[in-house]
N, C-alpha and C positions, 0 to 999 in steps of 0.2 A: 684557800691555799691551802698546801700540805704542809704539815711537819717535818723535820731530820731531826737527826738523834742529837746535832750542835743544837738545832731550836728549842729541845727537851732540853738541855745541856743550861742551857741557859737559863729556860724557863726552873728549874728546880734552882738555878743560883739564885732569880731573883725572888722567888718565893722561900728561899729560905729552908729549903729541903736538902740541898747540896753546899756545902762551904765551899770558898774558892779554892782554896787546897784542893778538893775534891775533886771540880769541874778541871782544874790545871792536870790533875794526875791522870785524869780519864782523856783528855785531848793529847797527854804528852804519849796515849799507849792506843790512840785511834790511828788509822792509814788514812789521810786526805788527800782525795785528788787532785789531780793537776788544774789547773785552773787558770795557767798560762796558755795562751798561741805558740805556738811554734816560730819562729824568727821566719818571718818572711825573705824568700826567694826571689821571685819577681814583682813587676810592679803591679800587679793583677792581685797578687794575695798582700802586698799592702796599703791598696784602692780595698779591699776585704776587711782591714784588720781597722778600717776607722771606723764603723761601727762597734759599737760596744756589743760584746757578749750576754748570752742572758745569763745572771746567775745558776750558780752549780749548786742543788741538795748537798745536804750535809757537805761543805766546805769550808773555806775560809771567806767566801762571800754572806754565809752566815752572817759571822761572828761578825761582818765589818754591816751586814746590815742593822744587827742586832746595835750595837754602836750609835750608827747612824740616825735610828729611832729611842737613843735618850732610855737603853733598856741596861745597858751598863755603863760604867765608870771607865773612862779614863784608865784611871789604874788597872781595874777587869779587863779590860782590853788591849793595854799591853802584858797585863802576864798569862791572858790566853794566846794570844799572838805569839809572846817568846814560846808559851810549849807547843803552840804549832809548829812552829823552826825547829823548837827541840827534834818534835816526829820526824819532820819530813827528813834533816840530820838524820837522821838515825835509821830510818828506810835509805837514803842514800848513800851511810858508810856499809850498811849490810848489801849494799848492793854492788859497793864498791870491789866487797871481800872474794 
């Protein structure tokens, strides 16, 4: 299994090499890949979306995977998820300008 930048940051948090604040800052500074599918327009597209997509390395999927594996706490998850949301909102705001 290959590791992404996100996996590396979470690992550094767990090992104590980085603080939660440091990882949060890095999450806010990253560009996050899109993981949501486009809205289906046809019945075929709806059917195709019944199967889950594979996880996207370096995305929010890595954060949820780390939480599901018990590698981060609920508090850490919430803090890092908010940092990802901040980064995505900032990118959208820059695109709209």
